[in-house]
LUMVO-363888 format. One record per residue (C-alpha): x, y, z; residue in three letters. Coordinates in steps of 0.02 Angstrom, whole numbers, plus 50000, padded with zeros to 5 digits. Layout:
residues N
+-------+-------+-------+-----+
:    px :    py :    pz :   r :
+-------+-------+-------+-----+
:     X :     Y :     Z : ALA :
...
+-------+-------+-------+-----+
END
This chain:
residues 137
+-------+-------+-------+-----+
:    px :    py :    pz :   r :
+-------+-------+-------+-----+
: 51867 : 48238 : 50504 : MET :
: 51883 : 48385 : 50620 : ILE :
: 51794 : 48387 : 50786 : ARG :
: 51756 : 48557 : 50858 : VAL :
: 51692 : 48550 : 51036 : LYS :
: 51662 : 48735 : 51061 : THR :
: 51629 : 48862 : 50928 : MET :
: 51749 : 48995 : 50986 : ASN :
: 51803 : 49127 : 50859 : PRO :
: 51983 : 49105 : 50919 : ARG :
: 51976 : 48921 : 50872 : ASN :
: 51914 : 48964 : 50697 : LEU :
: 52048 : 49097 : 50673 : LYS :
: 52184 : 48974 : 50715 : SER :
: 52122 : 48844 : 50590 : MET :
: 52195 : 48827 : 50416 : SER :
: 52093 : 48850 : 50257 : VAL :
: 52084 : 48662 : 50228 : ASP :
: 52022 : 48633 : 50404 : GLU :
: 51892 : 48770 : 50386 : LEU :
: 51835 : 48698 : 50220 : TRP :
: 51814 : 48524 : 50291 : SER :
: 51718 : 48599 : 50438 : LEU :
: 51607 : 48689 : 50313 : HIS :
: 51573 : 48526 : 50220 : GLU :
: 51532 : 48439 : 50384 : LEU :
: 51410 : 48576 : 50433 : VAL :
: 51325 : 48572 : 50262 : VAL :
: 51301 : 48384 : 50266 : SER :
: 51233 : 48385 : 50444 : VAL :
: 51114 : 48528 : 50401 : LEU :
: 51053 : 48438 : 50245 : ALA :
: 51014 : 48280 : 50345 : ARG :
: 50926 : 48376 : 50482 : LYS :
: 50825 : 48479 : 50358 : ILE :
: 50769 : 48325 : 50261 : SER :
: 50720 : 48232 : 50420 : SER :
: 50625 : 48385 : 50482 : GLU :
: 50536 : 48400 : 50314 : GLN :
: 50490 : 48216 : 50317 : ALA :
: 50419 : 48236 : 50493 : ALA :
: 50316 : 48387 : 50441 : LEU :
: 50249 : 48297 : 50287 : GLU :
: 50201 : 48149 : 50397 : GLN :
: 50104 : 48265 : 50512 : LYS :
: 50016 : 48341 : 50361 : LEU :
: 49968 : 48167 : 50300 : ARG :
: 49897 : 48128 : 50471 : GLU :
: 49792 : 48286 : 50462 : LEU :
: 49727 : 48236 : 50291 : GLY :
: 49822 : 48360 : 50183 : HIS :
: 49944 : 48319 : 50048 : ASN :
: 50069 : 48425 : 49954 : LYS :
: 49964 : 48439 : 49795 : ALA :
: 49812 : 48504 : 49891 : ASP :
: 49912 : 48640 : 49976 : SER :
: 49983 : 48698 : 49809 : ILE :
: 49808 : 48708 : 49733 : LYS :
: 49744 : 48812 : 49878 : GLN :
: 49878 : 48945 : 49853 : VAL :
: 49819 : 49001 : 49683 : SER :
: 49858 : 49180 : 49634 : HIS :
: 49740 : 49185 : 49486 : ALA :
: 49645 : 49346 : 49455 : ARG :
: 49463 : 49349 : 49498 : ARG :
: 49344 : 49344 : 49350 : PRO :
: 49283 : 49514 : 49294 : TYR :
: 49120 : 49543 : 49201 : PRO :
: 49131 : 49569 : 49015 : GLN :
: 49139 : 49752 : 48965 : VAL :
: 49044 : 49792 : 48807 : PHE :
: 49112 : 49920 : 48683 : PRO :
: 49046 : 50097 : 48696 : LYS :
: 49133 : 50179 : 48548 : TYR :
: 49152 : 50124 : 48366 : ARG :
: 49264 : 50182 : 48224 : ASN :
: 49148 : 50233 : 48082 : PRO :
: 49284 : 50201 : 47952 : ALA :
: 49314 : 50024 : 48017 : ARG :
: 49163 : 49961 : 48116 : PRO :
: 49260 : 49812 : 48183 : ALA :
: 49370 : 49931 : 48285 : GLU :
: 49285 : 49968 : 48450 : THR :
: 49334 : 50034 : 48621 : TRP :
: 49251 : 50000 : 48789 : ALA :
: 49304 : 50166 : 48864 : GLY :
: 49433 : 50086 : 48979 : ARG :
: 49619 : 50103 : 48971 : GLY :
: 49715 : 50202 : 48842 : LYS :
: 49616 : 50275 : 48697 : GLN :
: 49647 : 50187 : 48531 : PRO :
: 49746 : 50279 : 48397 : ARG :
: 49598 : 50298 : 48280 : TRP :
: 49499 : 50386 : 48416 : LEU :
: 49638 : 50504 : 48470 : THR :
: 49666 : 50553 : 48288 : ALA :
: 49481 : 50590 : 48264 : GLU :
: 49473 : 50690 : 48426 : LEU :
: 49624 : 50793 : 48372 : ARG :
: 49537 : 50832 : 48208 : SER :
: 49397 : 50917 : 48304 : GLY :
: 49265 : 50781 : 48325 : LYS :
: 49185 : 50745 : 48493 : LYS :
: 49187 : 50582 : 48590 : LEU :
: 48997 : 50568 : 48581 : ASP :
: 49009 : 50561 : 48391 : ASP :
: 49079 : 50384 : 48408 : PHE :
: 48964 : 50321 : 48545 : ARG :
: 48874 : 50158 : 48507 : ILE :
: 48690 : 50181 : 48543 : ARG :
: 48593 : 50035 : 48619 : PRO :
: 48477 : 49941 : 48500 : ALA :
: 48320 : 50002 : 48590 : SER :
: 48366 : 50184 : 48560 : ILE :
: 48408 : 50151 : 48378 : ARG :
: 48239 : 50068 : 48348 : ARG :
: 48149 : 50213 : 48430 : GLY :
: 48244 : 50340 : 48325 : ALA :
: 48204 : 50247 : 48165 : ALA :
: 48020 : 50242 : 48209 : ALA :
: 48017 : 50428 : 48245 : ALA :
: 48094 : 50465 : 48075 : GLN :
: 47951 : 50383 : 47983 : GLY :
: 48009 : 50210 : 47942 : SER :
: 47832 : 50148 : 47921 : GLY :
: 47790 : 50131 : 48105 : CYS :
: 47686 : 50270 : 48177 : ARG :
: 47656 : 50309 : 48356 : ASN :
: 47475 : 50326 : 48415 : LYS :
: 47507 : 50498 : 48484 : ASN :
: 47577 : 50567 : 48321 : THR :
: 47442 : 50509 : 48200 : THR :
: 47307 : 50632 : 48154 : LYS :
: 47129 : 50576 : 48165 : ARG :
: 47011 : 50615 : 48028 : ARG :
: 46856 : 50703 : 48074 : SER :
: 46696 : 50647 : 47987 : ALA :
+-------+-------+-------+-----+
END
């Protein structure tokens, strides 16, 4: 084993490759021991504070925050199962329809309350009080 009292660059330059390699191995082993003892001391301090390694890993979670559900706003009339919420890239069926001359509002999904009101106004059996004519006697 090589003992180096002072770390002088001139001392290192005068050493052979074998001597330098054994010095390297010595430094690596000493560093590994010191690092493991330092880690053990830090873990002991964490245990004294009431933390353990598993808790600290759980606290550093990089999961995305939950976003509210976005409901679809547009529907493909040819295939009603294909919908688009209006976010991100437009689907292929919609871009093809828009290129053919149709407008985006042609594919808009109307809320149920508007659809019911439109059906009533078209005479589906339900009449509004304001639109019925009163008979005069």
